[in-house]
GUNUGU-822404 format. One record per residue: x, y, z of N, C-alpha, C in turn; residue number from 1. Coordinates in steps of 0.1 Angstrom, whole numbers, plus 5000, padded with zeros to 4 digits. Atoms other than C-alpha are relative to their C-alpha. Layout:
# residues N
  nc1  nc2  nc3 cac1 cac2 cac3  cc1  cc2  cc3   i
    X    Y    Z    X    Y    Z    X    Y    Z NUM
...
//
This chain:
# residues 307
  nc1  nc2  nc3 cac1 cac2 cac3  cc1  cc2  cc3   i
 5000 5012 4994 1694 8735 2787 4995 4989 4985   1
 5005 5011 5008 1699 8706 2760 4995 4986 5001   2
 5008 5016 5000 1676 8673 2761 4999 5000 4987   3
 5000 5015 5010 1682 8644 2739 4985 5004 4994   4
 5011 4997 5008 1654 8643 2711 4991 4985 5007   5
 5008 5009 4988 1625 8623 2727 5000 4985 4992   6
 4996 5017 5005 1632 8584 2726 4982 4995 4994   7
 5008 5007 5006 1607 8566 2701 4996 4986 4994   8
 5005 5016 5004 1589 8533 2698 5002 4991 4989   9
 4997 5004 5012 1606 8513 2678 4994 4988 4991  10
 5008 5008 5003 1594 8489 2655 5004 4983 5007  11
 4996 5010 4990 1588 8455 2676 5002 4993 4990  12
 4995 5013 5010 1596 8433 2645 5013 5003 4997  13
 4984 4995 5005 1632 8449 2642 5007 4988 5012  14
 4990 5011 4986 1654 8423 2657 5009 5003 5012  15
 4994 4993 4984 1671 8445 2683 4989 5004 5008  16
 5008 4994 4992 1639 8452 2694 5002 5014 5010  17
 4998 4984 4996 1649 8487 2701 5010 5001 5014  18
 4991 5004 4984 1677 8482 2728 5003 5014 5007  19
 4996 4986 4992 1680 8511 2751 5000 4997 5015  20
 4994 5003 4985 1704 8512 2783 4998 5014 5005  21
 4993 4985 4990 1709 8535 2809 4995 5013 4997  22
 5007 4985 5006 1685 8564 2796 4995 5007 5016  23
 5005 5000 4987 1672 8565 2832 5006 5013 5009  24
 4990 4982 4996 1700 8593 2841 5001 4992 5018  25
 5000 5011 4991 1701 8561 2872 4990 5007 5010  26
 5009 5002 4993 1670 8572 2886 4984 4992 4998  27
 5012 5008 5002 1642 8551 2894 4989 5008 4999  28
 5016 4984 4999 1604 8567 2888 4995 4994 5013  29
 5004 4999 4986 1597 8578 2919 4986 5004 4999  30
 5011 4998 4997 1564 8584 2938 4999 5016 4991  31
 5004 4991 5010 1539 8609 2916 5012 5006 4989  32
 4994 4995 5014 1566 8613 2887 4991 5000 4990  33
 5008 5000 5010 1548 8596 2863 4984 5009 5000  34
 5008 4990 4994 1519 8614 2873 5000 5014 4993  35
 4991 4983 5006 1536 8648 2867 5006 5003 4992  36
 4994 5002 5015 1552 8640 2837 4988 5002 4991  37
 5013 5005 5005 1520 8629 2822 4996 5021 4998  38
 5011 4989 5002 1498 8660 2829 5009 5010 4997  39
 4994 4994 5007 1525 8683 2818 5007 5002 4986  40
 5002 5000 5012 1529 8672 2786 4990 4999 4997  41
 5011 4996 5003 1494 8672 2783 4998 5012 4997  42
 5003 4981 5003 1493 8707 2789 5009 5011 4992  43
 4991 4993 5009 1523 8714 2769 5013 4990 4997  44
 4992 5018 5008 1541 8684 2748 5014 5004 5003  45
 4987 4994 5002 1572 8708 2746 5011 5001 5016  46
 4994 4997 4990 1576 8709 2782 5017 4992 5010  47
 4985 5004 4993 1609 8690 2789 5006 5009 4987  48
 4993 4994 5005 1626 8710 2763 4999 5013 5005  49
 5003 4986 4995 1617 8743 2782 5011 5007 5008  50
 4992 4996 4990 1646 8763 2797 5002 4999 5011  51
 5006 5000 4986 1625 8765 2830 4992 4988 5003  52
 5007 5016 4994 1617 8725 2832 5004 4997 5009  53
 4998 5003 4980 1633 8719 2865 4993 5006 5009  54
 5008 4991 4992 1612 8749 2876 4987 4998 4999  55
 5019 5003 4999 1577 8739 2859 5005 4984 5005  56
 5001 5013 4990 1587 8698 2875 5001 5002 5012  57
 4999 4999 4991 1598 8710 2904 5014 4985 5007  58
 4991 5008 4998 1630 8689 2899 5016 5001 4994  59
 4990 4992 5004 1665 8689 2889 5003 4992 4984  60
 4996 5000 5014 1682 8690 2854 4998 4985 4996  61
 5002 5011 5001 1685 8652 2853 4992 4992 5001  62
 5012 5005 4999 1655 8643 2868 4992 5004 4994  63
 5013 4993 5013 1635 8665 2839 5005 4987 4989  64
 5004 5010 5014 1650 8636 2813 4999 4988 5006  65
 5010 5009 4998 1643 8608 2834 4990 4998 5006  66
 5018 5004 5001 1604 8614 2843 4999 5001 4981  67
 5010 5000 5016 1603 8622 2803 5011 4988 4999  68
 5003 5013 5009 1621 8586 2796 4995 4994 5004  69
 5009 5009 4992 1601 8569 2822 4986 5001 4995  70
 5010 5001 5007 1567 8583 2811 5001 4993 4984  71
 4994 5006 5018 1582 8572 2772 5001 4981 5006  72
 4999 5010 4994 1592 8539 2790 4989 4993 5001  73
 5010 5008 4997 1559 8527 2801 4989 5010 4987  74
 5006 5003 5014 1543 8538 2767 4985 5011 5008  75
 5011 4987 4991 1522 8571 2790 5001 5012 4986  76
 4998 4986 5010 1538 8595 2762 5010 4994 4990  77
 4989 4999 5014 1553 8592 2727 5003 5015 4993  78
 4996 4988 5006 1571 8620 2710 4990 5005 5006  79
 5006 4991 4987 1561 8638 2746 4985 5004 4992  80
 5014 5001 5000 1526 8634 2736 4991 4989 5006  81
 5005 5010 4992 1500 8616 2756 4998 4987 4992  82
 5003 5009 5012 1494 8582 2740 4986 4996 5007  83
 5011 5001 4996 1458 8567 2743 5000 4993 5011  84
 4999 5008 4986 1470 8542 2772 5007 5012 5008  85
 5002 4989 4985 1480 8573 2794 4988 5006 4997  86
 5013 4993 4997 1445 8592 2786 4997 4993 5010  87
 5005 5009 4999 1432 8557 2794 5002 5002 5016  88
 4991 5000 4986 1451 8557 2830 5002 5013 5010  89
 4994 4987 4991 1461 8589 2841 4990 5011 4996  90
 5010 4988 5002 1439 8614 2822 4992 5005 5012  91
 5008 4994 4986 1416 8636 2844 4988 4989 5004  92
 5012 5014 5003 1388 8610 2834 5004 4986 5004  93
 4992 5014 5004 1413 8579 2835 4993 4992 5012  94
 5005 5013 4991 1409 8543 2853 5004 5007 5015  95
 4989 4997 4986 1439 8557 2882 5005 5008 4998  96
 4988 4988 5005 1447 8594 2876 5014 4999 5014  97
 4987 5004 4990 1466 8589 2910 5008 4989 5002  98
 4994 5014 4997 1479 8550 2908 4999 5002 5014  99
 5003 5001 4990 1464 8548 2940 4997 4982 5000 100
 4999 5012 5006 1454 8509 2927 5015 4995 4997 101
 4989 5007 4999 1481 8486 2935 4997 4993 4981 102
 5005 5007 5014 1465 8471 2900 5009 5008 4986 103
 4996 4994 5013 1477 8501 2879 5015 4999 4998 104
 4979 5003 5000 1520 8492 2890 4999 4989 4994 105
 5003 5005 5005 1508 8461 2879 5002 4997 4988 106
 4998 5001 5014 1498 8470 2847 5004 5011 4993 107
 4986 4994 5009 1525 8497 2841 5011 4994 4997 108
 4990 5005 4999 1550 8472 2852 5000 4987 4983 109
 5005 5006 5016 1532 8448 2823 5001 5007 4983 110
 4997 4995 5008 1533 8476 2797 5016 5006 5002 111
 4985 4996 5005 1569 8488 2804 5010 4990 4995 112
 4992 5011 5004 1581 8450 2795 4994 4993 4983 113
 5014 4997 5013 1550 8450 2762 5012 5005 4988 114
 4994 4994 5012 1569 8451 2729 4994 5016 4996 115
 4988 5003 5005 1582 8472 2716 5009 5007 5020 116
 4994 4996 4990 1605 8478 2745 5013 5012 5002 117
 4993 4990 5002 1621 8507 2754 5011 5002 5016 118
 4993 5005 4988 1639 8493 2788 5006 4987 4999 119
 5000 5010 5000 1658 8467 2776 5008 4988 5010 120
 4995 5008 4994 1676 8457 2806 4988 4992 5014 121
 5012 5005 4992 1642 8449 2825 4997 4989 4993 122
 5011 5009 5006 1627 8431 2794 5015 4982 5003 123
 4987 5011 4997 1666 8406 2798 4992 4993 5016 124
 5003 5002 4989 1658 8408 2833 4988 4989 5003 125
 5015 5011 4992 1623 8391 2839 4997 4988 4986 126
 5003 5010 5010 1621 8371 2803 5010 4991 4994 127
 4988 5010 5003 1656 8358 2795 5012 4993 5012 128
 4988 5004 4984 1674 8356 2831 4988 4990 5006 129
 5003 5009 4998 1660 8324 2838 5002 4997 5018 130
 4997 5002 4988 1673 8323 2874 4991 5004 5017 131
 5012 4991 4985 1650 8326 2908 5011 5007 5011 132
 4989 4995 4989 1683 8334 2931 5007 5002 4992 133
 4989 4995 5008 1710 8351 2914 5007 5011 5015 134
 4994 4989 4999 1737 8379 2925 4998 5010 4992 135
 4999 4989 5012 1741 8412 2913 5013 5002 4992 136
 4990 5006 5011 1771 8396 2896 4994 4995 4990 137
 5005 5012 5013 1753 8367 2878 4988 5013 4990 138
 5006 4995 5015 1730 8394 2861 5006 5010 4995 139
 4993 4992 5004 1755 8417 2856 5004 4995 4989 140
 4994 5003 5008 1769 8394 2836 4988 4991 4989 141
 5007 5004 5010 1740 8378 2816 4993 5012 4992 142
 4996 4992 5008 1737 8415 2804 5011 5003 4989 143
 4989 5000 5012 1768 8416 2793 4997 4987 4991 144
 5003 5009 5015 1762 8383 2770 4989 5006 4989 145
 5013 4993 5012 1733 8402 2755 5008 5011 4993 146
 4991 4989 5012 1753 8429 2746 5011 5002 4992 147
 4989 5005 5011 1778 8411 2734 4994 4995 4985 148
 5005 5003 5008 1758 8398 2713 4992 5006 4990 149
 5013 4993 5010 1731 8424 2697 5012 5012 5005 150
 4997 4984 5001 1749 8461 2712 5016 4997 5007 151
 4982 4998 4996 1790 8454 2716 5006 5013 5002 152
 4995 4986 4993 1792 8493 2722 4997 5004 5008 153
 5003 4996 4985 1775 8495 2750 5006 4994 5007 154
 4990 5004 4991 1795 8501 2780 4995 4994 5012 155
 5010 5006 4988 1795 8481 2810 5000 5010 5014 156
 5008 4990 4994 1789 8513 2830 4989 5002 5001 157
 5014 4997 5002 1754 8515 2814 4993 4986 5005 158
 5009 5005 4998 1746 8483 2820 5005 4994 5021 159
 4998 4997 4987 1760 8486 2860 4988 5008 5005 160
 5015 4995 4995 1732 8511 2863 4990 4998 4996 161
 5014 5006 4999 1705 8494 2849 4998 4989 5007 162
 5001 5007 4990 1712 8467 2875 4996 5005 5009 163
 5003 4994 4983 1716 8491 2903 4981 5007 4997 164
 5022 4996 5000 1678 8507 2890 4997 4994 4996 165
 5005 5013 4995 1667 8479 2885 4998 4992 5009 166
 4998 5005 4988 1667 8465 2918 4997 5009 5006 167
 5008 4995 4988 1663 8495 2936 4984 5003 4994 168
 5012 5000 5003 1631 8498 2919 4989 4991 5005 169
 5007 5009 4995 1616 8464 2931 5005 4997 5012 170
 4997 5011 4983 1634 8455 2963 4997 5014 5006 171
 4998 4982 4989 1628 8483 2992 5010 4998 5008 172
 4990 4990 5000 1655 8502 3003 5004 4998 5021 173
 4999 4993 4987 1667 8500 3040 5003 5014 5005 174
 5003 4991 4993 1664 8528 3066 4993 5004 5004 175
 5012 4999 4992 1643 8539 3090 4994 5017 4995 176
 5008 4990 5006 1619 8569 3089 5011 5013 5002 177
 4995 4990 4994 1642 8593 3107 5013 5004 4988 178
 4989 4997 5015 1667 8591 3073 4988 5003 4989 179
 5011 4997 5017 1636 8599 3045 5003 5010 4998 180
 4997 4992 5007 1644 8617 3021 4996 5001 4986 181
 5004 5005 5016 1635 8623 2983 5010 4990 4992 182
 4992 5012 5003 1668 8601 2976 4999 4991 5005 183
 5000 5013 4994 1659 8576 3002 4986 4993 4996 184
 5011 5004 4996 1623 8570 2994 4999 4988 4990 185
 5000 5009 5014 1612 8536 2976 4992 5005 4989 186
 5005 5005 5010 1600 8529 2942 4984 5000 5001 187
 5012 5003 4996 1564 8531 2944 5002 4980 4997 188
 4999 5011 5002 1571 8493 2924 5003 4992 5006 189
 4993 5009 4988 1586 8477 2954 4983 4997 5009 190
 5015 5003 4993 1548 8473 2966 4996 4989 4990 191
 5006 5009 5000 1545 8446 2941 5006 4984 5001 192
 4994 5011 4993 1568 8422 2959 5007 4986 4990 193
 4999 5012 5009 1583 8408 2928 5015 4994 5004 194
 4988 5005 4998 1621 8409 2939 5003 5000 5015 195
 5003 5000 4990 1633 8404 2973 5016 4999 5004 196
 4986 5003 4998 1668 8405 2991 5000 4986 5009 197
 4993 5017 4998 1684 8365 3001 5012 5003 5006 198
 4990 5007 4995 1704 8369 3029 5009 5010 5002 199
 4992 4992 5000 1725 8397 3023 4995 5011 4987 200
 5003 4990 5010 1729 8430 2999 5003 4992 4988 201
 4994 5004 5015 1743 8414 2971 4990 4986 4991 202
 5008 5008 5004 1717 8384 2970 4986 5006 4997 203
 5014 5002 5001 1682 8381 2956 4992 4993 4996 204
 5003 5012 5002 1657 8365 2948 4991 5008 4993 205
 5010 4998 5007 1625 8365 2924 4986 4992 5008 206
 5009 5004 4991 1593 8361 2947 4987 4994 4990 207
 5010 5001 5007 1573 8336 2923 4988 4993 5008 208
 5013 5006 4994 1536 8326 2930 4988 5007 5002 209
 5006 4990 4999 1511 8342 2943 5005 5015 5005 210
 4997 4989 4997 1510 8381 2943 4985 5003 5007 211
 5017 4994 4997 1478 8392 2966 4997 5014 4995 212
 5004 4985 5008 1473 8426 2948 5004 5000 4987 213
 5007 5003 5017 1473 8411 2915 4991 4999 5000 214
 5012 5008 5004 1441 8411 2906 4994 4991 4987 215
 5004 5014 5015 1425 8380 2880 5002 5012 4991 216
 5009 4994 5014 1411 8410 2856 5020 5001 4993 217
 4985 4993 5007 1449 8419 2854 5009 4989 4990 218
 4992 5014 5002 1464 8383 2850 4994 5000 4984 219
 5005 5007 5016 1439 8376 2819 5000 5012 4991 220
 5000 4990 5010 1441 8408 2804 5017 4997 4994 221
 4988 5006 5008 1478 8401 2799 5000 4986 4995 222
 5002 5014 5011 1472 8363 2787 4997 5008 4989 223
 5003 5001 5013 1452 8383 2759 5008 5011 4994 224
 4991 4987 5001 1476 8412 2753 5010 4989 4994 225
 4990 5008 5000 1502 8383 2753 4996 4993 4983 226
 5005 5010 5012 1479 8362 2727 4998 5009 4986 227
 5004 4989 5011 1474 8392 2705 5018 5003 4995 228
 4987 4998 5006 1512 8399 2704 5004 4985 4993 229
 4995 5013 5004 1521 8364 2695 4997 5001 4984 230
 5005 5001 5016 1498 8370 2664 4994 4988 4993 231
 5005 5011 5010 1484 8339 2660 4984 5000 5000 232
 5021 5004 5005 1442 8331 2646 4998 4995 5012 233
 5012 5004 4988 1436 8309 2675 4996 5002 5010 234
 5010 5001 4990 1411 8306 2698 5008 4995 5012 235
 4989 5009 4990 1437 8287 2723 5016 5000 5005 236
 4988 5001 5001 1467 8287 2736 5005 4995 5010 237
 4998 5007 4984 1486 8265 2760 5004 5004 5012 238
 4996 4996 4990 1487 8273 2794 5015 5001 5000 239
 4983 5003 5000 1525 8260 2790 5007 5019 4996 240
 5002 4992 5002 1528 8291 2770 4997 5011 5002 241
 5002 4988 4992 1516 8316 2792 5008 5004 5009 242
 4983 5001 4990 1544 8307 2816 5008 5002 4997 243
 4984 4994 5008 1572 8305 2798 5004 5000 4988 244
 4995 4997 5013 1571 8320 2765 5006 5018 5007 245
 4993 4993 4997 1595 8351 2767 4987 5010 4999 246
 5016 4987 5004 1566 8383 2773 4993 4993 5009 247
 5010 5011 5002 1543 8355 2785 4996 5004 5019 248
 5004 5004 4987 1526 8365 2821 5005 4994 5010 249
 4988 5008 4988 1542 8338 2837 5011 5007 5000 250
 4988 5002 4997 1574 8350 2835 5001 5021 5002 251
 4999 4982 4996 1566 8393 2834 4992 5004 5016 252
 5007 4998 4986 1542 8387 2867 5008 4988 5008 253
 4995 5008 4991 1565 8356 2880 4991 4989 5006 254
 5010 5006 4995 1534 8332 2884 5003 4986 5004 255
 5000 5012 5001 1533 8294 2888 4985 4996 4996 256
 5012 4999 5011 1508 8279 2865 4985 4996 5008 257
 5011 4999 4992 1481 8273 2898 4996 5010 4999 258
 5006 4989 4992 1482 8308 2904 4993 5003 4985 259
 5007 4996 5013 1476 8317 2868 4985 4993 4994 260
 5010 5012 5004 1449 8288 2860 4989 5005 5009 261
 5010 4997 4983 1430 8302 2895 4992 5013 4994 262
 5002 4991 5005 1433 8338 2879 4988 4996 4985 263
 5013 5003 5010 1411 8325 2846 4986 4998 5002 264
 5014 5006 4992 1387 8306 2864 4991 5007 5009 265
 5005 4994 4991 1377 8334 2885 4997 5015 4986 266
 5002 4991 5016 1374 8358 2852 4989 4994 4995 267
 5010 5007 5006 1357 8331 2834 4986 4998 5005 268
 5015 5000 4993 1328 8331 2861 4992 5012 4998 269
 5007 4987 5005 1319 8365 2850 4997 5004 4981 270
 4995 4995 5013 1332 8365 2817 4998 4987 4987 271
 5005 5007 5005 1314 8339 2793 5015 4998 4984 272
 4992 5004 5013 1342 8344 2764 5013 4994 5002 273
 4990 5011 4996 1369 8327 2782 4998 4991 5007 274
 5000 5005 4988 1376 8300 2799 5014 4990 5000 275
 4994 5011 4998 1400 8271 2810 4998 4991 4994 276
 5002 5016 5007 1402 8240 2787 5008 4989 5001 277
 4989 5010 4993 1418 8206 2792 5001 4993 4984 278
 4994 5008 5010 1429 8190 2755 5011 4990 5002 279
 4992 5009 5001 1442 8159 2758 5012 5001 5011 280
 4993 5001 4991 1454 8159 2790 5010 5016 5006 281
 4995 4986 4997 1468 8196 2785 4994 5014 5003 282
 5008 4991 4996 1456 8228 2800 5001 5013 4985 283
 4999 4992 5005 1446 8253 2778 4993 5016 5002 284
 5007 4992 4998 1436 8291 2773 4990 5005 4991 285
 5008 5004 5010 1400 8293 2753 4999 5013 5002 286
 5006 4989 5001 1387 8325 2742 4990 5002 4986 287
 5009 4998 5014 1360 8340 2717 5000 5017 4996 288
 4998 4986 5006 1362 8371 2698 5018 5007 4998 289
 4987 4993 5005 1392 8395 2692 5005 5001 5013 290
 4992 4994 4988 1419 8397 2723 5000 5012 5002 291
 4996 4989 4993 1426 8430 2721 4988 5008 5006 292
 5012 4994 5001 1390 8444 2720 4998 4992 5019 293
 5005 5002 4988 1382 8419 2751 5008 5000 5010 294
 4986 4998 4985 1416 8428 2771 4995 5013 5004 295
 5005 4987 4991 1403 8462 2772 4986 4999 5006 296
 5013 5003 4998 1369 8451 2777 4998 4994 5019 297
 4998 5006 4987 1379 8433 2810 5009 5013 5007 298
 4992 4985 4993 1405 8459 2823 4990 5012 5002 299
 5009 4993 4993 1379 8483 2817 4991 4998 5010 300
 5010 5008 4992 1351 8465 2836 5008 4996 5019 301
 4989 5000 4989 1377 8461 2864 5000 5013 5007 302
 5000 4989 4991 1381 8499 2873 4991 5004 5000 303
 5014 4994 4998 1347 8506 2866 4991 4995 5015 304
 5004 5010 4985 1339 8480 2894 4999 5007 5012 305
 4993 4993 4990 1359 8497 2916 5000 5017 5005 306
 5005 4991 4999 1346 8529 2916 4986 5002 5010 307
//
């Protein structure tokens, strides 16, 4: 069995930002795939290259490639080796090895869309496609415009595969229990409630605002990560930037200002190093200390509190 080389994390400073289309083999990440892929690679980093990889993973050949891709795109693996993030989340002593807490799906969704990106269509859909209601065709045309500017060799068929996979990943699929099979299982990321159908099978809508299973700590973690990604040495960031900048929590999680501010205030009651401040009538997110260290401490504290 011939399998392509491992996807490498591109340099986030590159103008192409590592454009990657349709590497999922048309499969969305299914229940159990990320844990299975991570564990097998942790035991044997060459597992995806083995002739008997389908037997070891219990899936078809194309699914082996898909599992490998998704584990890399979610930054659980790099060059088929467990990353520090992968160990923290899915390791035997990790925060949530079996992804039982919906917060972990939000964390993975955030990580998928963090630079460097290995799922270009996902990045465009959440960060550049600003429509709230849209059709399949409108999303496809948005990807085509991006492709034409930056990667003209990418085929229309690849973009259509990405649109189909993305929507199946986030939108619950119709079907009754009598017809349940591995092919029809919803992706776990449908639990996030980020996208839903709007009237018929070709119209969709982002659900903007409150997310019942998105913990405030995850929102603040994302704010701090975004602050660090921007690279500013300032200890404040306008709330507007956290809502509307590409790669911001507001766009990635589809939040309103009130939901974002509420999350910051909830965490600020327990963490004196962050606060919501008002400067000349403009709300700002203020921090003390190094943002990545603070982000890690808040996330670790969330998971430890739940044990």
